[in-house]
Each structure stands twice: as C-alpha cells, then as structure tokens.
C-alpha positions as CSV (number, residue, x, y, z in Angstrom):
1,X,6.2,93.1,39.3
2,X,4.8,91.1,36.3
3,X,8.2,91.1,34.7
4,X,9.9,90.1,38.0
5,X,7.6,87.1,38.5
6,X,7.9,86.1,34.9
7,X,11.7,86.2,35.1
8,X,11.6,83.7,38.0
9,X,9.5,81.3,36.0
10,X,11.8,81.6,33.0
11,X,14.8,81.0,35.3
12,X,13.3,77.8,36.6
13,X,12.6,76.6,33.1
14,X,16.0,77.6,31.8
15,X,18.3,76.1,34.5
16,X,17.8,72.4,33.7
17,X,17.7,73.0,30.0
18,X,20.9,75.0,29.9
19,X,22.8,72.2,31.6
20,X,21.0,69.4,29.8
21,X,21.6,70.9,26.3
22,X,25.3,71.4,27.2
23,X,25.6,67.8,28.2
24,X,23.8,66.8,24.9
25,X,26.3,68.9,23.1
26,X,29.3,67.0,24.6
27,X,30.5,69.9,26.7
28,X,30.5,70.6,30.5
29,X,27.2,71.8,31.9
30,X,28.6,75.2,33.0
31,X,29.1,76.1,29.3
32,X,25.4,76.1,28.8
33,X,24.9,78.2,32.0
34,X,27.3,80.9,30.6
35,X,25.3,81.0,27.4
36,X,22.1,81.4,29.4
37,X,23.6,84.3,31.4
38,X,24.8,86.1,28.2
39,X,21.5,85.4,26.5
40,X,19.7,87.1,29.4
41,X,21.9,90.0,30.3
42,X,23.3,91.0,26.9
43,X,20.9,89.7,24.2
44,X,17.9,90.5,26.4
45,X,19.0,94.1,26.5
46,X,19.7,94.4,22.8
47,X,17.0,92.1,21.3
48,X,14.5,93.2,18.6
49,X,12.0,90.8,20.1
50,X,11.5,92.1,23.7
51,X,9.7,89.0,25.0
52,X,11.9,86.3,23.3
53,X,14.3,84.5,25.6
54,X,17.7,83.5,24.3
55,X,20.0,80.7,25.4
56,X,21.5,77.3,24.4
57,X,19.1,75.5,22.1
58,X,18.4,71.9,21.5
59,X,18.4,72.7,17.8
60,X,22.2,73.2,17.8
61,X,23.1,70.4,20.2
62,X,23.8,67.9,17.5
63,X,26.0,70.1,15.3
64,X,28.0,71.3,18.4
65,X,28.4,67.7,19.5
66,X,29.9,66.8,16.1
67,X,32.1,69.9,16.0
68,X,33.5,69.2,19.5
69,X,34.0,65.5,18.6
70,X,35.8,66.2,15.3
71,X,37.7,69.5,16.0
72,X,37.9,69.7,19.8
73,X,36.4,72.1,22.3
74,X,39.0,74.7,21.6
75,X,37.7,75.2,18.0
76,X,34.3,76.1,19.2
77,X,35.3,79.6,20.3
78,X,36.6,80.8,16.9
79,X,33.6,79.1,15.1
80,X,31.1,80.9,17.3
81,X,32.9,84.3,17.0
82,X,32.8,84.0,13.3
83,X,29.2,82.9,13.3
84,X,28.3,85.8,15.5
85,X,30.1,88.2,13.1
86,X,28.1,86.8,10.2
87,X,24.9,87.3,12.0
88,X,25.8,90.9,12.9
89,X,26.7,91.7,9.3
90,X,23.4,90.0,8.1
91,X,21.5,92.2,10.5
92,X,23.3,95.3,9.3
93,X,22.5,94.5,5.7
94,X,18.8,93.8,6.7
95,X,18.8,90.1,5.7
96,X,16.6,89.1,8.6
97,X,13.5,88.7,6.5
98,X,15.1,86.2,4.2
99,X,15.5,83.7,7.0
100,X,11.7,83.7,7.3
101,X,11.5,82.6,3.7
102,X,12.8,79.2,4.6
103,X,10.1,76.6,4.0
104,X,8.3,75.6,7.2
105,X,8.5,72.0,6.0
106,X,12.4,72.3,6.1
107,X,12.4,74.0,9.5
108,X,10.0,71.5,11.1
109,X,11.8,68.6,9.4
110,X,15.1,69.8,10.8
111,X,13.7,70.2,14.3
112,X,12.1,66.7,14.1
113,X,15.4,65.2,13.0
114,X,17.2,67.0,15.8
115,X,14.6,65.7,18.2
116,X,15.2,62.1,17.1
117,X,18.9,62.5,17.5
118,X,18.5,64.0,21.0
119,X,16.2,61.2,22.1
120,X,18.4,58.3,20.8
121,X,21.5,60.1,22.2
122,X,20.2,60.9,25.6
123,X,18.6,57.5,25.9
124,X,22.1,56.2,26.7
125,X,22.6,58.9,29.4
126,X,19.6,57.4,31.2
127,X,21.8,54.4,31.7
128,X,24.8,56.5,33.0
129,X,26.6,56.0,29.7
130,X,27.9,58.5,27.1
131,X,26.2,58.8,23.7
132,X,28.0,57.3,20.8
133,X,29.5,59.3,17.9
134,X,26.6,59.2,15.4
135,X,22.8,58.9,15.3
136,X,22.9,55.6,13.5
137,X,25.3,54.1,16.1
138,X,23.2,55.4,19.0
139,X,20.1,53.9,17.3
140,X,21.7,50.5,16.8
141,X,23.0,50.3,20.4
142,X,19.6,51.1,22.0
143,X,18.3,47.5,22.3
144,X,21.6,46.2,23.7
145,X,21.6,48.9,26.4
146,X,18.2,47.7,27.6
147,X,19.0,44.0,27.3
148,X,22.2,44.5,29.3
149,X,20.3,45.4,32.5
150,X,20.4,43.0,35.4
151,X,18.5,42.5,38.7
152,X,21.6,43.8,40.5
153,X,21.1,47.5,41.2
154,X,24.3,48.7,39.6
155,X,24.9,52.3,38.4
156,X,23.1,51.7,35.1
157,X,19.9,50.4,36.7
158,X,19.9,53.1,39.4
159,X,20.4,55.8,36.8
160,X,17.6,54.5,34.7
161,X,15.3,54.5,37.8
162,X,16.2,58.1,38.4
163,X,15.7,59.0,34.7
164,X,12.2,57.3,34.6
165,X,11.3,59.1,37.9
166,X,12.2,62.4,36.3
167,X,10.0,61.7,33.2
168,X,7.1,60.4,35.3
169,X,7.1,63.5,37.5
170,X,7.5,65.9,34.5
171,X,4.6,64.3,32.6
172,X,2.4,63.7,35.6
173,X,2.8,67.3,36.8
174,X,2.0,68.7,33.4
175,X,-1.2,66.6,33.2
176,X,-2.4,66.9,36.8
177,X,-1.1,70.2,38.1
178,X,-3.7,72.7,39.5
179,X,-4.5,75.8,37.6
180,X,-3.0,78.0,40.4
181,X,0.4,76.3,39.9
182,X,0.4,76.0,36.1
183,X,3.6,78.2,35.8
184,X,5.7,75.8,37.9
185,X,7.7,73.9,35.2
186,X,7.5,70.1,35.2
187,X,11.2,69.8,34.2
188,X,12.3,71.5,37.3
189,X,10.1,69.3,39.6
190,X,11.3,66.2,37.8
191,X,15.0,67.1,38.3
192,X,14.3,68.1,42.0
193,X,12.6,64.7,42.6
194,X,15.4,62.7,41.1
195,X,18.0,64.7,42.9
196,X,16.2,64.3,46.2
197,X,15.9,60.5,45.8
198,X,19.6,60.2,44.8
199,X,20.7,62.3,47.8
200,X,18.4,60.7,50.4
201,X,19.4,57.1,49.4
202,X,23.0,58.0,48.7
203,X,22.9,56.4,45.2
204,X,26.2,55.9,43.4
205,X,25.4,57.5,40.1
206,X,27.1,60.0,37.9
207,X,26.3,63.6,38.9
208,X,26.7,67.0,37.3
209,X,30.2,68.4,37.6
210,X,30.4,72.2,37.8
211,X,33.3,74.3,39.1
212,X,33.3,76.1,42.4
213,X,33.6,79.5,40.6
214,X,31.6,80.1,37.4
215,X,34.4,82.4,36.3
216,X,36.7,79.3,36.0
217,X,34.3,78.0,33.3
218,X,35.1,81.0,31.0
219,X,37.8,80.0,28.5
220,X,39.2,83.1,26.8
221,X,40.7,82.9,23.2
222,X,44.2,81.5,23.1
223,X,47.1,82.9,21.1
224,X,46.8,82.2,17.5
225,X,43.0,81.9,17.5
226,X,42.7,84.5,14.7
227,X,44.6,82.1,12.3
228,X,41.8,79.6,12.7
229,X,39.4,81.9,10.9
230,X,41.3,81.0,7.7
231,X,40.6,77.2,8.3
232,X,38.0,76.1,5.7
233,X,36.4,73.7,8.2
234,X,36.0,76.6,10.7
235,X,34.4,78.8,8.1
236,X,32.0,76.1,7.0
237,X,31.0,75.3,10.6
238,X,30.5,79.0,11.3
239,X,28.2,79.5,8.3
240,X,26.2,76.4,9.3
241,X,25.7,77.6,12.8
242,X,24.9,81.2,11.7
243,X,22.4,80.0,9.2
244,X,20.6,77.5,11.5
245,X,20.7,79.7,14.6
246,X,19.3,82.7,12.7
247,X,16.5,80.6,11.1
248,X,15.5,79.1,14.5
249,X,15.7,82.5,16.2
250,X,13.6,84.4,13.7
251,X,11.0,81.6,13.4
252,X,10.8,81.5,17.2
253,X,10.4,85.3,17.2
254,X,7.5,85.0,14.7
255,X,5.9,82.4,17.0
256,X,6.3,84.7,20.0
257,X,4.7,87.5,18.2
258,X,1.6,85.4,17.8
259,X,1.3,84.9,21.5
260,X,1.0,88.6,22.6
261,X,-0.3,91.9,21.4
262,X,2.8,94.0,22.3
263,X,5.6,95.3,20.2
264,X,6.3,93.3,17.0
265,X,9.8,91.9,16.3
266,X,12.4,93.9,14.5
267,X,14.0,90.9,12.7
268,X,17.2,92.7,11.7
269,X,17.7,94.1,15.2
270,X,17.1,90.6,16.7
271,X,19.6,89.2,14.2
272,X,22.3,91.8,15.3
273,X,21.6,91.0,19.0
274,X,22.0,87.3,18.5
275,X,25.2,88.0,16.6
276,X,26.6,90.0,19.5
277,X,25.6,87.2,21.9
278,X,27.3,84.5,19.9
279,X,30.4,86.7,19.5
280,X,30.5,86.9,23.4
281,X,29.8,83.2,23.7
282,X,32.7,82.4,21.4
283,X,35.0,84.7,23.4
284,X,33.9,83.0,26.6
285,X,34.2,79.5,25.2
286,X,30.5,78.8,25.7
287,X,27.7,77.2,23.7
288,X,26.0,79.0,20.7
289,X,22.7,80.6,21.4
290,X,19.4,81.1,19.6
291,X,16.0,82.5,20.6
292,X,14.3,79.6,22.3
293,X,10.5,79.0,22.0
294,X,10.2,76.9,25.2
295,X,11.6,79.7,27.4
296,X,9.9,82.4,25.4
297,X,6.5,80.9,25.6
298,X,6.9,80.5,29.4
299,X,7.9,84.2,29.5
300,X,4.7,85.3,27.7
301,X,2.4,82.9,29.6
302,X,3.9,84.2,32.9
303,X,2.7,87.7,32.1
304,X,6.0,89.4,31.0
305,X,5.5,92.9,29.5
306,X,9.0,94.0,28.6
307,X,12.6,92.9,28.1
308,X,13.2,93.4,31.8
309,X,12.0,89.8,32.4
310,X,14.5,88.3,30.0
311,X,17.4,90.4,31.5
312,X,16.4,89.4,35.1
313,X,16.3,85.7,34.3
314,X,20.0,86.0,33.3
315,X,20.6,87.7,36.7
316,X,19.0,84.8,38.5
317,X,21.1,82.2,36.7
318,X,24.3,84.1,37.4
319,X,23.3,84.5,41.1
320,X,22.4,80.8,41.5
321,X,25.6,79.4,39.9
322,X,27.7,81.9,41.8
323,X,26.2,81.2,45.2
324,X,25.0,77.6,45.1
325,X,27.3,75.5,42.9
326,X,27.3,72.7,45.5
327,X,23.6,72.2,44.8
328,X,24.1,71.8,41.1
329,X,26.7,69.1,41.8
330,X,24.0,66.9,43.5
331,X,21.9,66.6,40.3
332,X,22.2,63.2,38.6
333,X,23.2,63.2,34.9
334,X,20.4,60.8,34.2
335,X,17.8,63.4,35.4
336,X,19.1,65.9,32.9
337,X,19.2,63.2,30.2
338,X,15.5,62.5,30.9
339,X,14.6,66.2,30.5
340,X,16.3,66.2,27.1
341,X,14.5,62.9,26.1
342,X,11.2,64.6,26.7
343,X,12.3,67.8,25.0
344,X,13.6,65.9,22.0
345,X,10.4,63.9,21.7
346,X,8.3,67.0,21.6
347,X,10.4,68.4,18.6
348,X,9.1,65.4,16.5
349,X,5.8,67.1,15.6
350,X,3.8,64.6,13.5
351,X,0.8,66.9,13.7
352,X,2.7,69.5,11.6
353,X,3.3,66.8,8.9
354,X,-0.5,66.0,8.9
355,X,-1.2,69.7,8.6
356,X,1.1,70.1,5.6
357,X,-0.5,67.1,3.9
358,X,-4.0,68.2,4.6
359,X,-3.6,71.8,3.5
360,X,-0.8,71.7,0.9
361,X,-0.5,68.2,-0.5
362,X,2.3,65.7,-0.8
363,X,5.4,67.8,-1.7
364,X,5.7,69.7,1.6
365,X,5.4,66.4,3.5
366,X,8.0,64.8,1.3
367,X,10.3,67.8,2.0
368,X,9.7,67.4,5.8
369,X,10.3,63.6,5.7
370,X,13.5,63.9,3.6
371,X,14.9,66.6,5.8
372,X,14.2,64.6,8.9
373,X,15.7,61.4,7.5
374,X,18.9,63.1,6.3
375,X,19.5,65.0,9.5
376,X,19.4,61.6,11.4
377,X,21.2,59.5,8.8
378,X,23.8,62.0,7.6
379,X,24.2,65.4,9.3
380,X,22.2,68.6,10.1
381,X,23.6,70.7,7.3
382,X,23.0,68.0,4.6
383,X,19.4,67.6,5.7
384,X,18.7,71.4,5.6
385,X,20.4,72.0,2.3
386,X,18.6,69.1,0.6
387,X,15.3,70.2,2.1
388,X,15.9,73.7,0.7
389,X,16.8,72.3,-2.7
390,X,13.6,70.2,-2.7
391,X,11.5,73.3,-1.8
392,X,12.7,74.8,-5.1
393,X,10.5,72.3,-6.8
394,X,7.5,74.4,-5.8
395,X,8.8,77.1,-8.1
396,X,8.9,75.0,-11.3
397,X,5.2,75.6,-12.3
398,X,5.7,79.4,-11.9
399,X,9.3,79.8,-13.1
400,X,8.3,82.2,-15.8
401,X,6.2,84.4,-13.5
402,X,7.9,84.7,-10.2
403,X,7.5,88.4,-9.7
404,X,5.0,89.7,-7.2
405,X,3.7,93.3,-6.9
406,X,2.2,94.4,-3.6
407,X,0.0,97.4,-4.2
408,X,-1.6,99.4,-1.3
409,X,-4.5,101.8,-1.4
410,X,-6.2,103.7,1.5
411,X,-9.9,104.7,1.4
412,X,-12.8,105.3,3.8
413,X,-13.3,101.6,4.3
414,X,-9.7,101.0,5.4
415,X,-6.6,99.7,3.5
416,X,-6.6,97.4,0.5
417,X,-3.5,95.4,-0.3
418,X,-3.5,93.8,-3.7
419,X,-1.2,91.0,-4.7
420,X,-0.3,90.7,-8.4
421,X,1.8,87.7,-9.5
422,X,3.0,84.6,-7.7
423,X,3.4,84.7,-4.0
424,X,6.4,82.3,-3.4
425,X,9.1,82.1,-0.8
426,X,11.3,84.1,-3.2
427,X,9.1,87.1,-2.7
428,X,8.2,86.5,0.9
429,X,10.5,89.1,2.4
430,X,8.8,91.8,0.4
431,X,5.3,90.6,1.2
432,X,6.2,90.2,4.9
433,X,7.6,93.7,5.2
434,X,4.4,95.2,3.6
435,X,2.1,93.2,5.9
436,X,4.0,94.0,9.0
437,X,3.9,97.8,8.2
438,X,0.1,97.9,8.2
439,X,-1.0,99.8,11.3
440,X,-3.0,97.9,13.9
441,X,-6.7,98.5,14.4
442,X,-7.5,99.5,10.8
443,X,-9.7,97.2,8.7
444,X,-7.7,95.5,5.9
445,X,-8.8,93.9,2.7
446,X,-6.5,91.5,0.9
447,X,-7.2,91.4,-2.8
448,X,-6.0,88.1,-4.3
449,X,-7.9,88.1,-7.5
450,X,-4.8,88.7,-9.6
451,X,-2.5,86.5,-7.4
452,X,-1.7,83.6,-9.8
453,X,-0.2,81.2,-7.2
454,X,0.6,80.9,-3.5
455,X,3.2,78.4,-2.2
456,X,2.9,76.8,1.2
457,X,5.5,79.1,2.7
458,X,3.6,82.3,1.8
459,X,0.3,80.6,2.7
460,X,1.6,80.0,6.2
461,X,2.7,83.6,6.4
462,X,-0.7,84.9,5.4
463,X,-2.5,82.5,7.7
464,X,-0.4,83.6,10.7
465,X,-0.8,87.3,9.8
466,X,-4.5,87.1,9.4
467,X,-4.9,85.1,12.6
468,X,-2.9,87.6,14.5
469,X,-4.8,90.6,13.1
470,X,-8.2,89.0,13.9
471,X,-7.1,88.0,17.4
472,X,-6.2,91.7,18.1
473,X,-9.7,92.8,17.0
474,X,-8.8,94.1,13.5
475,X,-11.0,93.2,10.6
476,X,-9.4,91.3,7.8
477,X,-11.2,90.3,4.5
478,X,-9.9,88.3,1.6
479,X,-11.2,88.8,-1.9
480,X,-10.6,86.1,-4.6
481,X,-9.1,83.6,-2.2
482,X,-9.2,80.1,-3.6
483,X,-7.6,76.7,-3.0
484,X,-5.4,76.7,0.1
485,X,-6.5,80.2,1.2
486,X,-10.3,79.6,0.8
487,X,-10.7,78.2,4.3
488,X,-8.7,81.2,5.7
489,X,-11.0,83.6,3.9
490,X,-14.1,81.9,5.4
C-alpha cells in the first residue's frame, strides 16, 4: 500500500513536468509523456536504484531544443538510440563509477546554467510566445516582452495572468500547506488553478495540444535511419546526451541513496537500464530520459519501499493519457511555462557555490561560475568540457603522486580503511567501490594519516558516505583528518 500511495504522488508530480519539459525542448507535450511512461514501466523494472524515478529531465531540455532546431525532430530518434546503446555498453563495461568522478562544481554549474536557460526561455511562454533560438537572444528580448504589454487584455496579457497565477499557487501552497497534505504537489495545484480559470472564463489563450490516441504520438524509425548513425553530427550529439544523461542519473541516484536506508544503487545496472530506456525512447521518437531528483525525492518522501512505486507511476500516466486526453487539452501553455520557470530557478543553487567557497576555496567556485556562464553563452557541451578541463587544475600540485592505495583491515574493534596517497577524482571510482562494499552496522575507522591530499570531489564523496553511515546508526571515526576533512571528523 505504501508503494501504491507513493506512486500516485509521483504521478501527480510527473504529469505537468513531463509536458512542460517537452515544450521547453521544442517538441509536442505527448513526447514527454511517452518518455515518462517508458521511464516508469521499463526503466523502473530494470533500474539499479529501486527508488529512483526516471523520465524527461530539465537538464536535457536545452540540448534537445538545439538538436531539434538544427537537425529536425526526425534526427532525435537515431541520436537517442545511439546514446542509449552507448549507455548500455558503458554499463556492461562497468564504467558507472567514473561518472561519479565528475567534479560537483561542474555538475552544479551545468545545472545552474540549464536553469538560467530554462527561465529565460520559458519567460516568453508566459506571454503566449515561443522561445527564441538562443539563450542570449531570449535574454535580450525579455525587457521588450514586458514593455510590450498593454491595458487591453489580449492573449499575451491573459497568458501572463494565468502564468503568474500558477506561480503564486505553487509557491503559496508550498509555504502554507498543512502537514497532512504535504505530499500534494504545488505544481499540480498551480496548473489546475490556471486551467480552471481559463476554462471558467473562456479565455482565448494557447492550450496544450495532444492527440486523441497516445499511440499516434509514437513515431517509429523511418527507412534509412541506420545510415544516420554514420553522420558525425549525430554521433557527437549522441555522445553528449549519453554523457550528460548518465552523469545526471548517477548523481541523482547518489542523492536518493542519502534519503533512505534501503538497498544501495548498483550504478552499472542503473546505467544499463537508462540505456535500454533511451533506446526505446529513440525508437518511439520521444524525449531522452534520466533519473530525476524531483520525482525521486517525492517518491522517497511519500514512503515508497520498492521499485513497484516507480513502475505504477508509469501505469497511471499511461492510463490518464489514454482515457482523459481531452482534459490535457484544456491546460494553458502559460501554466506549464510557469512550472518550468520555477523549476529552472531552483536549479540555480547559489548556496552550493557558497558551500564550495567556504569549504574548498576559490578554484571550485571558479569552475562552477565558468561552467554556468559558458552553458548560457555558448552551449551545454562547451560549458561541461571546459569545466572538466578546469577541474584538472586541482591535479597540478599532485601530478607526481596521483596514486591512491586503499588498504582494509578487520579486527575486534571493526574495520579500518587506510588511504595512502592522493585522493583525487582520478582515483574516486576505486575509493567509492571500497567504501560502498563496507557492510552496514559495523564500526569503521578511516585512517587518513598517510593521505597526502584530498580534492573537493573526493572530499564530497567522503562527506556524503560518512553522513549516510552515521545517519543509519553506524559508528565512523576519522584519524589524521586535517584541512577540509577536519570538520567532518569532529
């Protein structure tokens, strides 16, 4: 019963996000719903992270928008099939742990840049207009859109009122909702409120367009699609989507693991499941998918205990779009744009930048800021690659001693894990595998006396691992911790 009730909560959270992210990606809303259905029914059954929920993600909306704009919607299918195949192969060859080695500064900078792009793009949807072709153009056009309003209640003014109503209901509900109704999502209530106002007053605004039959939204591969795999632009796009989707999924899975005491994530199994999901999304002509932290955290908070909740949420999406498509067609586009504006704004997490500066100094904050700026000014892949290149600067002081030995010893007092050498993101997969293999409940002592350096990526890993162990009641002690780990030891 806990899984059934949790699945309903996740379904209510996922519905507006699936459609909104599709619109932000420049594709029809039903494409996002198909991805949500596949993410629930297929990936939910195969996932290595049982409580993680997969579906269309805001983190890929920008790159999909650019792909559809430049290469057309028909190119998206082959790109996703190739990206899914890359993920499956990466999972088979057990490369999942390497995605966790990406600097948190790069990941959060990427998400913040995506958040900015979503906000300035969906800002125009609030006025019943379409986003422009680039982040800079959207940014430059924002003042004109606002100054172009008039006292006459035309479509733009009416849409803006509906969008602001959605935002007000979302934020007001999240601030004032009673504890007994804390699981009712604000995004759903905001969309319902705007839809009710538009319907009752008969407002002439753009509404969501979905087909009568969800099967009509499935676009199977056309003749000659295999030849597109040889197109260099398709291969580059597939690599970019596979890389970003895998990083976002596995980082989300790590965050979900911190929220519960159940089974830990099998990262390689999760990577394979995501690959299968993206293969199917490509075959169906839908959006790419990742593990999504918003839906996953709602799943955990609603009391889910197994993968049944994730699978059932896909069943509810399928049932809703199959039986009630007419209801979806009453939703104003501005309401979904408003949901994405709030979602995008929350991706811009300045508190993480403050945390990086306070605990790790200037360089991680610089990596965060440069990644964010380039994602907005150039494109997603450029921002991520430059961020990763900058993170290599952390290795320069330790370039002659990058090796790390992880020694384990069991005695009557528990297990002792000794780190010898430099703990950097280069050695993070090895360190992560050793730490995750430690059985729960037993006391653990981390001996860092011969650990010559710890970069901020490994420090964050150790912080999260220690916090999770202590939260589950296991004793963790640190010997020889200094600098950025001294507070953690205390």
